[in-house]
Structures are given as C-alpha cells and as structure tokens.
HTML snippet that shows the backbone in 3Dmol.js (N, CA, C, O; Angstrom):
<script src="https://3Dmol.org/build/3Dmol-min.js"></script>
<div id="view" style="width:600px;height:400px;position:relative"></div>
<script>
const pdb = `
ATOM      1  N   MET A   1    -106.177 -28.568  33.733  1.00  0.00           N
ATOM      2  CA  MET A   1    -105.462 -27.433  33.636  1.00  0.00           C
ATOM      3  C   MET A   1    -105.787 -26.212  34.971  1.00  0.00           C
ATOM      4  O   MET A   1    -105.007 -25.502  35.605  1.00  0.00           O
ATOM      5  N   ARG A   2    -107.074 -26.343  35.024  1.00  0.00           N
ATOM      6  CA  ARG A   2    -107.562 -25.061  36.383  1.00  0.00           C
ATOM      7  C   ARG A   2    -107.182 -25.559  37.730  1.00  0.00           C
ATOM      8  O   ARG A   2    -106.948 -24.819  38.685  1.00  0.00           O
ATOM      9  N   SER A   3    -107.132 -26.949  37.752  1.00  0.00           N
ATOM     10  CA  SER A   3    -106.426 -27.527  39.192  1.00  0.00           C
ATOM     11  C   SER A   3    -104.932 -27.163  39.751  1.00  0.00           C
ATOM     12  O   SER A   3    -104.625 -27.034  40.937  1.00  0.00           O
ATOM     13  N   ARG A   4    -104.121 -27.035  38.673  1.00  0.00           N
ATOM     14  CA  ARG A   4    -102.677 -26.574  38.332  1.00  0.00           C
ATOM     15  C   ARG A   4    -102.783 -24.975  38.949  1.00  0.00           C
ATOM     16  O   ARG A   4    -101.955 -24.484  39.715  1.00  0.00           O
ATOM     17  N   GLY A   5    -103.954 -24.315  38.448  1.00  0.00           N
ATOM     18  CA  GLY A   5    -103.630 -22.988  39.020  1.00  0.00           C
ATOM     19  C   GLY A   5    -103.983 -22.694  40.378  1.00  0.00           C
ATOM     20  O   GLY A   5    -103.546 -21.751  41.038  1.00  0.00           O
ATOM     21  N   TRP A   6    -104.777 -23.536  40.739  1.00  0.00           N
ATOM     22  CA  TRP A   6    -105.599 -23.353  42.398  1.00  0.00           C
ATOM     23  C   TRP A   6    -104.090 -23.771  43.447  1.00  0.00           C
ATOM     24  O   TRP A   6    -103.668 -23.114  44.399  1.00  0.00           O
ATOM     25  N   PHE A   7    -103.476 -25.163  42.833  1.00  0.00           N
ATOM     26  CA  PHE A   7    -102.852 -25.542  43.542  1.00  0.00           C
ATOM     27  C   PHE A   7    -101.363 -24.468  43.752  1.00  0.00           C
ATOM     28  O   PHE A   7    -100.631 -24.403  44.740  1.00  0.00           O
ATOM     29  N   PHE A   8    -101.268 -23.731  42.489  1.00  0.00           N
ATOM     30  CA  PHE A   8    -100.101 -22.819  42.541  1.00  0.00           C
ATOM     31  C   PHE A   8    -100.240 -21.636  43.537  1.00  0.00           C
ATOM     32  O   PHE A   8     -99.425 -21.114  44.297  1.00  0.00           O
ATOM     33  N   THR A   9    -101.659 -21.371  43.255  1.00  0.00           N
ATOM     34  CA  THR A   9    -102.312 -19.871  44.258  1.00  0.00           C
ATOM     35  C   THR A   9    -102.169 -20.620  45.502  1.00  0.00           C
ATOM     36  O   THR A   9    -101.582 -19.768  46.169  1.00  0.00           O
ATOM     37  N   GLY A  10    -102.272 -21.406  46.103  1.00  0.00           N
ATOM     38  CA  GLY A  10    -102.473 -22.091  47.140  1.00  0.00           C
ATOM     39  C   GLY A  10    -101.289 -22.313  48.012  1.00  0.00           C
ATOM     40  O   GLY A  10    -101.246 -22.089  49.221  1.00  0.00           O
ATOM     41  N   ALA A  11    -100.184 -22.851  47.149  1.00  0.00           N
ATOM     42  CA  ALA A  11     -98.670 -22.972  47.519  1.00  0.00           C
ATOM     43  C   ALA A  11     -98.121 -21.773  47.528  1.00  0.00           C
ATOM     44  O   ALA A  11     -97.136 -21.535  48.227  1.00  0.00           O
ATOM     45  N   ALA A  12     -98.719 -20.828  46.714  1.00  0.00           N
ATOM     46  CA  ALA A  12     -98.089 -19.098  46.755  1.00  0.00           C
ATOM     47  C   ALA A  12     -98.505 -18.464  48.304  1.00  0.00           C
ATOM     48  O   ALA A  12     -97.708 -17.906  49.058  1.00  0.00           O
ATOM     49  N   MET A  13     -99.717 -18.661  48.527  1.00  0.00           N
ATOM     50  CA  MET A  13    -100.222 -18.323  49.803  1.00  0.00           C
ATOM     51  C   MET A  13     -99.729 -18.897  50.871  1.00  0.00           C
ATOM     52  O   MET A  13     -99.478 -18.208  51.860  1.00  0.00           O
ATOM     53  N   ALA A  14     -99.521 -20.139  50.864  1.00  0.00           N
ATOM     54  CA  ALA A  14     -98.943 -20.944  51.945  1.00  0.00           C
ATOM     55  C   ALA A  14     -97.263 -20.422  52.240  1.00  0.00           C
ATOM     56  O   ALA A  14     -96.853 -20.288  53.393  1.00  0.00           O
ATOM     57  N   GLY A  15     -96.439 -20.172  51.101  1.00  0.00           N
ATOM     58  CA  GLY A  15     -95.288 -19.338  51.318  1.00  0.00           C
ATOM     59  C   GLY A  15     -95.308 -18.237  51.899  1.00  0.00           C
ATOM     60  O   GLY A  15     -94.457 -18.029  52.764  1.00  0.00           O
ATOM     61  N   VAL A  16     -96.143 -17.379  51.630  1.00  0.00           N
ATOM     62  CA  VAL A  16     -96.277 -15.936  52.139  1.00  0.00           C
ATOM     63  C   VAL A  16     -96.500 -16.035  53.454  1.00  0.00           C
ATOM     64  O   VAL A  16     -95.807 -15.384  54.236  1.00  0.00           O
ATOM     65  N   LEU A  17     -97.443 -16.815  53.865  1.00  0.00           N
ATOM     66  CA  LEU A  17     -97.960 -17.281  55.459  1.00  0.00           C
ATOM     67  C   LEU A  17     -96.796 -17.320  55.947  1.00  0.00           C
ATOM     68  O   LEU A  17     -96.388 -16.478  56.747  1.00  0.00           O
ATOM     69  N   ALA A  18     -95.974 -18.507  55.439  1.00  0.00           N
ATOM     70  CA  ALA A  18     -94.579 -19.033  56.337  1.00  0.00           C
ATOM     71  C   ALA A  18     -93.704 -17.977  56.398  1.00  0.00           C
ATOM     72  O   ALA A  18     -93.124 -18.042  57.482  1.00  0.00           O
ATOM     73  N   GLY A  19     -93.321 -17.018  55.742  1.00  0.00           N
ATOM     74  CA  GLY A  19     -92.749 -16.326  55.273  1.00  0.00           C
ATOM     75  C   GLY A  19     -92.952 -15.187  56.359  1.00  0.00           C
ATOM     76  O   GLY A  19     -91.998 -14.720  56.981  1.00  0.00           O
ATOM     77  N   TRP A  20     -93.969 -14.865  56.501  1.00  0.00           N
ATOM     78  CA  TRP A  20     -94.526 -13.835  57.635  1.00  0.00           C
ATOM     79  C   TRP A  20     -94.171 -14.335  58.857  1.00  0.00           C
ATOM     80  O   TRP A  20     -93.417 -13.764  59.646  1.00  0.00           O
ATOM     81  N   SER A  21     -94.748 -15.482  59.040  1.00  0.00           N
ATOM     82  CA  SER A  21     -94.947 -16.382  60.308  1.00  0.00           C
ATOM     83  C   SER A  21     -93.301 -16.140  60.864  1.00  0.00           C
ATOM     84  O   SER A  21     -93.075 -15.826  62.033  1.00  0.00           O
ATOM     85  N   LEU A  22     -92.056 -16.363  59.701  1.00  0.00           N
ATOM     86  CA  LEU A  22     -90.823 -16.422  60.184  1.00  0.00           C
ATOM     87  C   LEU A  22     -90.185 -14.942  60.492  1.00  0.00           C
ATOM     88  O   LEU A  22     -89.158 -14.768  61.147  1.00  0.00           O
ATOM     89  N   SER A  23     -90.837 -14.096  60.007  1.00  0.00           N
ATOM     90  CA  SER A  23     -90.342 -12.794  60.236  1.00  0.00           C
ATOM     91  C   SER A  23     -90.654 -12.345  61.559  1.00  0.00           C
ATOM     92  O   SER A  23     -89.793 -11.820  62.265  1.00  0.00           O
ATOM     93  N   GLN A  24     -92.109 -12.559  62.027  1.00  0.00           N
ATOM     94  CA  GLN A  24     -92.546 -12.292  63.173  1.00  0.00           C
ATOM     95  C   GLN A  24     -91.753 -12.867  64.149  1.00  0.00           C
ATOM     96  O   GLN A  24     -91.527 -12.089  65.076  1.00  0.00           O
ATOM     97  N   GLN A  25     -91.133 -14.223  64.287  1.00  0.00           N
ATOM     98  CA  GLN A  25     -90.407 -14.806  65.170  1.00  0.00           C
ATOM     99  C   GLN A  25     -89.014 -13.894  65.285  1.00  0.00           C
ATOM    100  O   GLN A  25     -88.518 -13.618  66.378  1.00  0.00           O
ATOM    101  N   ARG A  26     -88.539 -13.532  64.212  1.00  0.00           N
ATOM    102  CA  ARG A  26     -87.394 -12.957  64.101  1.00  0.00           C
ATOM    103  C   ARG A  26     -87.411 -11.723  64.890  1.00  0.00           C
ATOM    104  O   ARG A  26     -86.608 -11.538  65.805  1.00  0.00           O
ATOM    105  N   ILE A  27     -88.266 -10.918  64.571  1.00  0.00           N
ATOM    106  CA  ILE A  27     -88.623  -9.632  65.323  1.00  0.00           C
ATOM    107  C   ILE A  27     -88.815  -9.801  66.542  1.00  0.00           C
ATOM    108  O   ILE A  27     -88.188  -8.982  67.213  1.00  0.00           O
ATOM    109  N   LEU A  28     -89.448 -10.553  67.158  1.00  0.00           N
ATOM    110  CA  LEU A  28     -89.666 -10.866  68.632  1.00  0.00           C
ATOM    111  C   LEU A  28     -88.340 -11.381  69.167  1.00  0.00           C
ATOM    112  O   LEU A  28     -88.107 -11.031  70.325  1.00  0.00           O
ATOM    113  N   ALA A  29     -87.505 -12.066  68.632  1.00  0.00           N
ATOM    114  CA  ALA A  29     -86.009 -12.591  68.956  1.00  0.00           C
ATOM    115  C   ALA A  29     -85.101 -11.650  69.383  1.00  0.00           C
ATOM    116  O   ALA A  29     -84.349 -11.670  70.358  1.00  0.00           O
ATOM    117  N   HIS A  30     -85.313 -10.612  68.309  1.00  0.00           N
ATOM    118  CA  HIS A  30     -84.217  -9.478  68.512  1.00  0.00           C
ATOM    119  C   HIS A  30     -84.715  -8.357  69.436  1.00  0.00           C
ATOM    120  O   HIS A  30     -83.915  -7.562  69.930  1.00  0.00           O
ATOM    121  N   ARG A  31     -86.057  -8.290  69.674  1.00  0.00           N
ATOM    122  CA  ARG A  31     -86.894  -7.426  70.971  1.00  0.00           C
ATOM    123  C   ARG A  31     -86.110  -8.479  72.226  1.00  0.00           C
ATOM    124  O   ARG A  31     -85.446  -7.810  73.018  1.00  0.00           O
ATOM    125  N   ARG A  32     -86.105  -9.399  72.392  1.00  0.00           N
ATOM    126  CA  ARG A  32     -85.747 -10.254  73.547  1.00  0.00           C
ATOM    127  C   ARG A  32     -84.216 -10.027  73.772  1.00  0.00           C
ATOM    128  O   ARG A  32     -83.625  -9.658  74.787  1.00  0.00           O
ATOM    129  N   ASP A  33     -83.715 -10.376  72.447  1.00  0.00           N
ATOM    130  CA  ASP A  33     -82.062 -10.214  72.789  1.00  0.00           C
ATOM    131  C   ASP A  33     -81.549  -8.786  73.040  1.00  0.00           C
ATOM    132  O   ASP A  33     -80.348  -8.704  73.295  1.00  0.00           O
ATOM    133  N   LEU A  34     -82.171  -7.796  73.013  1.00  0.00           N
ATOM    134  CA  LEU A  34     -82.209  -6.583  73.307  1.00  0.00           C
ATOM    135  C   LEU A  34     -81.494  -6.209  74.572  1.00  0.00           C
ATOM    136  O   LEU A  34     -80.623  -5.349  74.698  1.00  0.00           O
ATOM    137  N   PHE A  35     -82.112  -7.161  75.681  1.00  0.00           N
ATOM    138  CA  PHE A  35     -82.335  -6.942  77.004  1.00  0.00           C
ATOM    139  C   PHE A  35     -81.259  -8.341  77.310  1.00  0.00           C
ATOM    140  O   PHE A  35     -81.047  -8.532  78.507  1.00  0.00           O
ATOM    141  N   SER A  36     -80.756  -9.058  76.594  1.00  0.00           N
ATOM    142  CA  SER A  36     -79.972 -10.468  76.915  1.00  0.00           C
ATOM    143  C   SER A  36     -78.854  -9.947  77.810  1.00  0.00           C
ATOM    144  O   SER A  36     -78.447  -8.785  77.819  1.00  0.00           O
ATOM    145  N   LYS A  37     -78.446 -10.866  78.497  1.00  0.00           N
ATOM    146  CA  LYS A  37     -77.090 -10.851  79.202  1.00  0.00           C
ATOM    147  C   LYS A  37     -75.690 -10.731  78.628  1.00  0.00           C
ATOM    148  O   LYS A  37     -74.688 -10.401  79.262  1.00  0.00           O
ATOM    149  N   HIS A  38     -75.764 -11.067  77.247  1.00  0.00           N
ATOM    150  CA  HIS A  38     -74.762 -11.221  76.359  1.00  0.00           C
ATOM    151  C   HIS A  38     -74.664  -9.896  75.336  1.00  0.00           C
ATOM    152  O   HIS A  38     -75.499  -9.600  74.481  1.00  0.00           O
ATOM    153  N   PRO A  39     -73.452  -9.190  75.640  1.00  0.00           N
ATOM    154  CA  PRO A  39     -73.582  -8.215  74.809  1.00  0.00           C
ATOM    155  C   PRO A  39     -73.642  -8.275  73.205  1.00  0.00           C
ATOM    156  O   PRO A  39     -74.381  -7.541  72.549  1.00  0.00           O
ATOM    157  N   ILE A  40     -72.654  -9.376  72.569  1.00  0.00           N
ATOM    158  CA  ILE A  40     -72.982  -9.488  71.391  1.00  0.00           C
ATOM    159  C   ILE A  40     -74.386  -9.715  70.989  1.00  0.00           C
ATOM    160  O   ILE A  40     -74.636  -9.509  69.802  1.00  0.00           O
ATOM    161  N   LYS A  41     -75.263 -10.067  71.693  1.00  0.00           N
ATOM    162  CA  LYS A  41     -76.760 -10.491  71.321  1.00  0.00           C
ATOM    163  C   LYS A  41     -77.552  -9.092  71.352  1.00  0.00           C
ATOM    164  O   LYS A  41     -78.578  -8.893  70.701  1.00  0.00           O
ATOM    165  N   ARG A  42     -76.925  -8.129  72.214  1.00  0.00           N
ATOM    166  CA  ARG A  42     -77.473  -6.947  72.422  1.00  0.00           C
ATOM    167  C   ARG A  42     -76.958  -5.973  71.125  1.00  0.00           C
ATOM    168  O   ARG A  42     -77.586  -5.149  70.459  1.00  0.00           O
ATOM    169  N   LEU A  43     -75.772  -6.350  71.066  1.00  0.00           N
ATOM    170  CA  LEU A  43     -75.372  -5.581  69.745  1.00  0.00           C
ATOM    171  C   LEU A  43     -75.955  -5.617  68.233  1.00  0.00           C
ATOM    172  O   LEU A  43     -76.132  -4.776  67.351  1.00  0.00           O
ATOM    173  N   ALA A  44     -76.173  -7.064  68.378  1.00  0.00           N
ATOM    174  CA  ALA A  44     -77.137  -7.278  67.274  1.00  0.00           C
ATOM    175  C   ALA A  44     -78.361  -6.901  67.153  1.00  0.00           C
ATOM    176  O   ALA A  44     -78.794  -6.571  66.049  1.00  0.00           O
ATOM    177  N   ALA A  45     -78.969  -6.887  68.032  1.00  0.00           N
ATOM    178  CA  ALA A  45     -80.396  -6.489  68.483  1.00  0.00           C
ATOM    179  C   ALA A  45     -80.410  -5.093  67.887  1.00  0.00           C
ATOM    180  O   ALA A  45     -81.181  -4.862  66.956  1.00  0.00           O
ATOM    181  N   LEU A  46     -79.490  -4.003  68.433  1.00  0.00           N
ATOM    182  CA  LEU A  46     -79.440  -2.705  68.072  1.00  0.00           C
ATOM    183  C   LEU A  46     -79.232  -2.541  66.529  1.00  0.00           C
ATOM    184  O   LEU A  46     -79.820  -1.640  65.931  1.00  0.00           O
ATOM    185  N   GLY A  47     -78.282  -3.527  65.799  1.00  0.00           N
ATOM    186  CA  GLY A  47     -78.145  -3.442  64.333  1.00  0.00           C
ATOM    187  C   GLY A  47     -79.609  -3.725  63.825  1.00  0.00           C
ATOM    188  O   GLY A  47     -80.075  -2.882  63.059  1.00  0.00           O
ATOM    189  N   TYR A  48     -80.111  -4.420  64.039  1.00  0.00           N
ATOM    190  CA  TYR A  48     -81.486  -4.749  63.615  1.00  0.00           C
ATOM    191  C   TYR A  48     -82.652  -3.731  63.642  1.00  0.00           C
ATOM    192  O   TYR A  48     -83.503  -3.421  62.808  1.00  0.00           O
ATOM    193  N   LEU A  49     -82.341  -3.263  65.092  1.00  0.00           N
ATOM    194  CA  LEU A  49     -83.291  -2.250  65.399  1.00  0.00           C
ATOM    195  C   LEU A  49     -83.067  -0.790  64.587  1.00  0.00           C
ATOM    196  O   LEU A  49     -83.996   0.017  64.596  1.00  0.00           O
ATOM    197  N   ALA A  50     -81.979  -0.512  63.979  1.00  0.00           N
ATOM    198  CA  ALA A  50     -81.667   0.594  63.530  1.00  0.00           C
ATOM    199  C   ALA A  50     -82.248   0.815  62.095  1.00  0.00           C
ATOM    200  O   ALA A  50     -82.340   1.892  61.505  1.00  0.00           O
ATOM    201  N   GLY A  51     -82.603  -0.368  61.672  1.00  0.00           N
ATOM    202  CA  GLY A  51     -83.346  -0.319  60.467  1.00  0.00           C
ATOM    203  C   GLY A  51     -85.179  -0.446  60.709  1.00  0.00           C
ATOM    204  O   GLY A  51     -86.047  -0.744  59.888  1.00  0.00           O
ATOM    205  N   THR A  52     -85.261  -0.185  61.764  1.00  0.00           N
ATOM    206  CA  THR A  52     -86.753  -0.686  61.951  1.00  0.00           C
ATOM    207  C   THR A  52     -87.383   0.691  62.476  1.00  0.00           C
ATOM    208  O   THR A  52     -87.167   0.978  63.653  1.00  0.00           O
ATOM    209  N   HIS A  53     -88.160   1.577  61.677  1.00  0.00           N
ATOM    210  CA  HIS A  53     -88.632   2.441  62.165  1.00  0.00           C
ATOM    211  C   HIS A  53     -90.094   2.621  62.725  1.00  0.00           C
ATOM    212  O   HIS A  53     -90.938   2.011  62.069  1.00  0.00           O
ATOM    213  N   GLY A  54     -90.539   3.296  63.749  1.00  0.00           N
ATOM    214  CA  GLY A  54     -91.638   3.250  64.385  1.00  0.00           C
ATOM    215  C   GLY A  54     -91.847   3.702  65.762  1.00  0.00           C
ATOM    216  O   GLY A  54     -90.911   3.628  66.558  1.00  0.00           O
ATOM    217  N   PRO A  55     -92.884   4.122  66.086  1.00  0.00           N
ATOM    218  CA  PRO A  55     -93.039   4.687  67.581  1.00  0.00           C
ATOM    219  C   PRO A  55     -92.680   3.668  68.628  1.00  0.00           C
ATOM    220  O   PRO A  55     -92.110   4.090  69.634  1.00  0.00           O
ATOM    221  N   ASP A  56     -92.898   2.574  68.541  1.00  0.00           N
ATOM    222  CA  ASP A  56     -92.772   1.215  69.393  1.00  0.00           C
ATOM    223  C   ASP A  56     -91.105   1.170  69.318  1.00  0.00           C
ATOM    224  O   ASP A  56     -90.546   0.949  70.392  1.00  0.00           O
ATOM    225  N   THR A  57     -90.320   1.347  68.220  1.00  0.00           N
ATOM    226  CA  THR A  57     -88.953   1.049  68.467  1.00  0.00           C
ATOM    227  C   THR A  57     -88.384   2.357  69.331  1.00  0.00           C
ATOM    228  O   THR A  57     -87.686   2.263  70.341  1.00  0.00           O
ATOM    229  N   VAL A  58     -88.765   3.403  68.808  1.00  0.00           N
ATOM    230  CA  VAL A  58     -88.334   4.369  70.059  1.00  0.00           C
ATOM    231  C   VAL A  58     -88.713   4.461  71.341  1.00  0.00           C
ATOM    232  O   VAL A  58     -88.138   5.162  72.174  1.00  0.00           O
ATOM    233  N   ARG A  59     -89.686   3.764  71.551  1.00  0.00           N
ATOM    234  CA  ARG A  59     -90.023   3.524  73.087  1.00  0.00           C
ATOM    235  C   ARG A  59     -88.957   2.397  73.504  1.00  0.00           C
ATOM    236  O   ARG A  59     -88.242   2.472  74.503  1.00  0.00           O
ATOM    237  N   LEU A  60     -88.964   1.336  72.578  1.00  0.00           N
ATOM    238  CA  LEU A  60     -88.036   0.365  73.159  1.00  0.00           C
ATOM    239  C   LEU A  60     -86.754   0.899  73.483  1.00  0.00           C
ATOM    240  O   LEU A  60     -86.220   0.843  74.591  1.00  0.00           O
ATOM    241  N   LEU A  61     -86.179   1.548  72.194  1.00  0.00           N
ATOM    242  CA  LEU A  61     -84.844   2.015  72.607  1.00  0.00           C
ATOM    243  C   LEU A  61     -84.638   3.035  73.897  1.00  0.00           C
ATOM    244  O   LEU A  61     -83.677   3.009  74.666  1.00  0.00           O
ATOM    245  N   ARG A  62     -85.540   3.759  73.940  1.00  0.00           N
ATOM    246  CA  ARG A  62     -85.581   4.814  75.174  1.00  0.00           C
ATOM    247  C   ARG A  62     -85.332   3.873  76.617  1.00  0.00           C
ATOM    248  O   ARG A  62     -84.660   4.214  77.590  1.00  0.00           O
ATOM    249  N   ASP A  63     -86.154   2.484  76.416  1.00  0.00           N
ATOM    250  CA  ASP A  63     -85.865   1.787  77.796  1.00  0.00           C
ATOM    251  C   ASP A  63     -84.660   1.277  77.870  1.00  0.00           C
ATOM    252  O   ASP A  63     -84.055   1.192  78.938  1.00  0.00           O
ATOM    253  N   TYR A  64     -84.050   0.771  76.412  1.00  0.00           N
ATOM    254  CA  TYR A  64     -82.981   0.087  76.681  1.00  0.00           C
ATOM    255  C   TYR A  64     -81.686   1.335  76.823  1.00  0.00           C
ATOM    256  O   TYR A  64     -80.507   1.083  77.074  1.00  0.00           O
ATOM    257  N   VAL A  65     -82.076   2.243  76.667  1.00  0.00           N
ATOM    258  CA  VAL A  65     -80.540   3.335  76.860  1.00  0.00           C
ATOM    259  C   VAL A  65     -80.794   3.607  78.408  1.00  0.00           C
ATOM    260  O   VAL A  65     -79.781   3.866  79.059  1.00  0.00           O
ATOM    261  N   ALA A  66     -81.710   3.590  78.919  1.00  0.00           N
ATOM    262  CA  ALA A  66     -81.823   3.847  80.617  1.00  0.00           C
ATOM    263  C   ALA A  66     -81.567   2.420  81.301  1.00  0.00           C
ATOM    264  O   ALA A  66     -81.262   2.440  82.494  1.00  0.00           O
ATOM    265  N   TRP A  67     -81.648   1.403  80.767  1.00  0.00           N
ATOM    266  CA  TRP A  67     -80.936  -0.006  81.015  1.00  0.00           C
ATOM    267  C   TRP A  67     -79.891  -0.168  81.036  1.00  0.00           C
ATOM    268  O   TRP A  67     -79.237  -0.372  82.059  1.00  0.00           O
ATOM    269  N   GLU A  68     -79.434  -0.115  79.827  1.00  0.00           N
ATOM    270  CA  GLU A  68     -77.902  -0.600  79.303  1.00  0.00           C
ATOM    271  C   GLU A  68     -76.649  -0.314  80.436  1.00  0.00           C
ATOM    272  O   GLU A  68     -76.357   0.831  80.782  1.00  0.00           O
ATOM    273  N   PRO A  69     -76.070  -1.327  80.872  1.00  0.00           N
ATOM    274  CA  PRO A  69     -74.931  -0.694  81.695  1.00  0.00           C
ATOM    275  C   PRO A  69     -73.485  -0.398  80.795  1.00  0.00           C
ATOM    276  O   PRO A  69     -72.719   0.508  81.122  1.00  0.00           O
ATOM    277  N   GLN A  70     -73.314  -1.001  80.005  1.00  0.00           N
ATOM    278  CA  GLN A  70     -71.956  -0.689  78.989  1.00  0.00           C
ATOM    279  C   GLN A  70     -72.002   0.682  78.534  1.00  0.00           C
ATOM    280  O   GLN A  70     -73.054   1.023  77.994  1.00  0.00           O
ATOM    281  N   PRO A  71     -71.265   1.367  78.619  1.00  0.00           N
ATOM    282  CA  PRO A  71     -71.331   2.769  78.061  1.00  0.00           C
ATOM    283  C   PRO A  71     -71.053   2.742  76.443  1.00  0.00           C
ATOM    284  O   PRO A  71     -71.559   3.643  75.773  1.00  0.00           O
ATOM    285  N   LEU A  72     -70.262   1.732  75.799  1.00  0.00           N
ATOM    286  CA  LEU A  72     -70.320   1.407  74.182  1.00  0.00           C
ATOM    287  C   LEU A  72     -71.402   1.328  73.634  1.00  0.00           C
ATOM    288  O   LEU A  72     -71.768   2.132  72.777  1.00  0.00           O
ATOM    289  N   LEU A  73     -72.305   0.039  74.166  1.00  0.00           N
ATOM    290  CA  LEU A  73     -73.437  -0.285  73.668  1.00  0.00           C
ATOM    291  C   LEU A  73     -74.538   0.870  74.043  1.00  0.00           C
ATOM    292  O   LEU A  73     -75.458   1.103  73.259  1.00  0.00           O
ATOM    293  N   ARG A  74     -74.426   1.459  75.065  1.00  0.00           N
ATOM    294  CA  ARG A  74     -75.442   2.660  75.651  1.00  0.00           C
ATOM    295  C   ARG A  74     -75.311   3.856  74.519  1.00  0.00           C
ATOM    296  O   ARG A  74     -76.304   4.335  73.973  1.00  0.00           O
ATOM    297  N   ARG A  75     -73.948   4.280  74.233  1.00  0.00           N
ATOM    298  CA  ARG A  75     -73.880   5.612  73.035  1.00  0.00           C
ATOM    299  C   ARG A  75     -74.617   4.907  71.832  1.00  0.00           C
ATOM    300  O   ARG A  75     -75.425   5.528  71.141  1.00  0.00           O
ATOM    301  N   ARG A  76     -74.291   3.523  71.602  1.00  0.00           N
ATOM    302  CA  ARG A  76     -74.870   2.944  69.891  1.00  0.00           C
ATOM    303  C   ARG A  76     -76.343   3.435  69.931  1.00  0.00           C
ATOM    304  O   ARG A  76     -76.868   4.078  69.022  1.00  0.00           O
ATOM    305  N   GLY A  77     -76.994   3.033  71.166  1.00  0.00           N
ATOM    306  CA  GLY A  77     -78.489   2.904  71.438  1.00  0.00           C
ATOM    307  C   GLY A  77     -78.986   4.264  71.254  1.00  0.00           C
ATOM    308  O   GLY A  77     -80.004   4.483  70.598  1.00  0.00           O
ATOM    309  N   GLU A  78     -78.022   5.555  72.038  1.00  0.00           N
ATOM    310  CA  GLU A  78     -78.351   6.874  71.867  1.00  0.00           C
ATOM    311  C   GLU A  78     -78.391   7.434  70.373  1.00  0.00           C
ATOM    312  O   GLU A  78     -79.259   8.156  69.882  1.00  0.00           O
ATOM    313  N   SER A  79     -77.285   6.947  69.793  1.00  0.00           N
ATOM    314  CA  SER A  79     -77.026   7.268  68.333  1.00  0.00           C
ATOM    315  C   SER A  79     -78.480   6.683  67.456  1.00  0.00           C
ATOM    316  O   SER A  79     -79.275   7.352  66.796  1.00  0.00           O
ATOM    317  N   ILE A  80     -78.477   5.539  67.668  1.00  0.00           N
ATOM    318  CA  ILE A  80     -79.798   4.988  67.012  1.00  0.00           C
ATOM    319  C   ILE A  80     -81.369   5.741  67.132  1.00  0.00           C
ATOM    320  O   ILE A  80     -82.227   6.020  66.294  1.00  0.00           O
ATOM    321  N   LEU A  81     -81.271   5.901  68.536  1.00  0.00           N
ATOM    322  CA  LEU A  81     -82.499   6.638  68.884  1.00  0.00           C
ATOM    323  C   LEU A  81     -82.750   7.913  68.495  1.00  0.00           C
ATOM    324  O   LEU A  81     -83.888   8.355  68.340  1.00  0.00           O
ATOM    325  N   ARG A  82     -81.389   8.749  68.268  1.00  0.00           N
ATOM    326  CA  ARG A  82     -81.682  10.156  68.067  1.00  0.00           C
ATOM    327  C   ARG A  82     -81.899   9.937  66.713  1.00  0.00           C
ATOM    328  O   ARG A  82     -82.888  10.594  66.385  1.00  0.00           O
ATOM    329  N   LYS A  83     -81.354   9.208  65.596  1.00  0.00           N
ATOM    330  CA  LYS A  83     -81.737   9.209  64.238  1.00  0.00           C
ATOM    331  C   LYS A  83     -83.083   8.676  63.862  1.00  0.00           C
ATOM    332  O   LYS A  83     -83.682   9.019  62.842  1.00  0.00           O
ATOM    333  N   LEU A  84     -83.535   7.794  64.770  1.00  0.00           N
ATOM    334  CA  LEU A  84     -84.917   7.530  64.696  1.00  0.00           C
ATOM    335  C   LEU A  84     -86.170   8.487  64.865  1.00  0.00           C
ATOM    336  O   LEU A  84     -87.202   8.431  64.196  1.00  0.00           O
ATOM    337  N   GLU A  85     -85.792   9.659  66.210  1.00  0.00           N
ATOM    338  CA  GLU A  85     -86.267  10.279  66.501  1.00  0.00           C
ATOM    339  C   GLU A  85     -86.241  11.459  65.369  1.00  0.00           C
ATOM    340  O   GLU A  85     -87.279  12.073  65.120  1.00  0.00           O
ATOM    341  N   VAL A  86     -85.246  11.698  64.819  1.00  0.00           N
ATOM    342  CA  VAL A  86     -85.395  12.550  63.514  1.00  0.00           C
ATOM    343  C   VAL A  86     -85.980  12.147  62.514  1.00  0.00           C
ATOM    344  O   VAL A  86     -86.556  13.026  61.872  1.00  0.00           O
ATOM    345  N   ALA A  87     -86.035  11.295  62.201  1.00  0.00           N
ATOM    346  CA  ALA A  87     -86.829  10.413  60.942  1.00  0.00           C
ATOM    347  C   ALA A  87     -88.133  10.483  61.422  1.00  0.00           C
ATOM    348  O   ALA A  87     -88.888  11.116  60.684  1.00  0.00           O
ATOM    349  N   LEU A  88     -88.570  10.079  62.318  1.00  0.00           N
ATOM    350  CA  LEU A  88     -90.267  10.137  62.568  1.00  0.00           C
ATOM    351  C   LEU A  88     -90.545  11.575  62.905  1.00  0.00           C
ATOM    352  O   LEU A  88     -91.765  11.652  63.049  1.00  0.00           O
ATOM    353  N   ALA A  89     -89.989  12.756  63.099  1.00  0.00           N
ATOM    354  CA  ALA A  89     -90.526  14.023  63.219  1.00  0.00           C
ATOM    355  C   ALA A  89     -91.068  14.497  62.426  1.00  0.00           C
ATOM    356  O   ALA A  89     -91.527  15.628  62.582  1.00  0.00           O
TER     357      ALA A  89
END
`;
const viewer = $3Dmol.createViewer("view");
viewer.addModel(pdb, "pdb");
viewer.setStyle({}, {cartoon: {color: "spectrum"}});
viewer.zoomTo();
viewer.render();
</script>
C-alpha cells in the first residue's frame, strides 16, 4: 500500500515538472515570435505579453515598439506598454 503512495507522488511530481517545462518553452516561443517577420505571430505574441506582468516584459515591449514597422501593431504594443507601466508603478 505504501508503494502506491510513493508511485502517485512521483507521478505527480513528474507531471508538475513536465508542465513547467512546457510553459517555459511557450514563453520563449512567444518572446521569439514578437520579432517574427509574420505580423500574425507578432500580434499573438503581443496578446500573450499583455497578460505577463514584470519589468522584463516592459523592457521587451519598449524594444518592440521602437522596432515595429507596422503602425497598427506599434500602437497595440504602446497601449500594452502603458498599461503594464501603470500596473507596475
């Protein structure tokens, strides 16, 4: 009976580690897609970053706004940046 408890605990820990690993991969993919040559990927990355609060996100968005060639996406980035700066202030 005790071995089942250890098995369950080990399986739960493996699941948590796998979930954490996948989330980290997605975060890196969204950051990379922010500077993609495809506008749709950039828009999706902006949507993701809108829900991610932190000083690193603010710095990343400042770089993005300075780089973005399309006015519509640049304005969206500026809007998200302003909201994050207010939230962190």
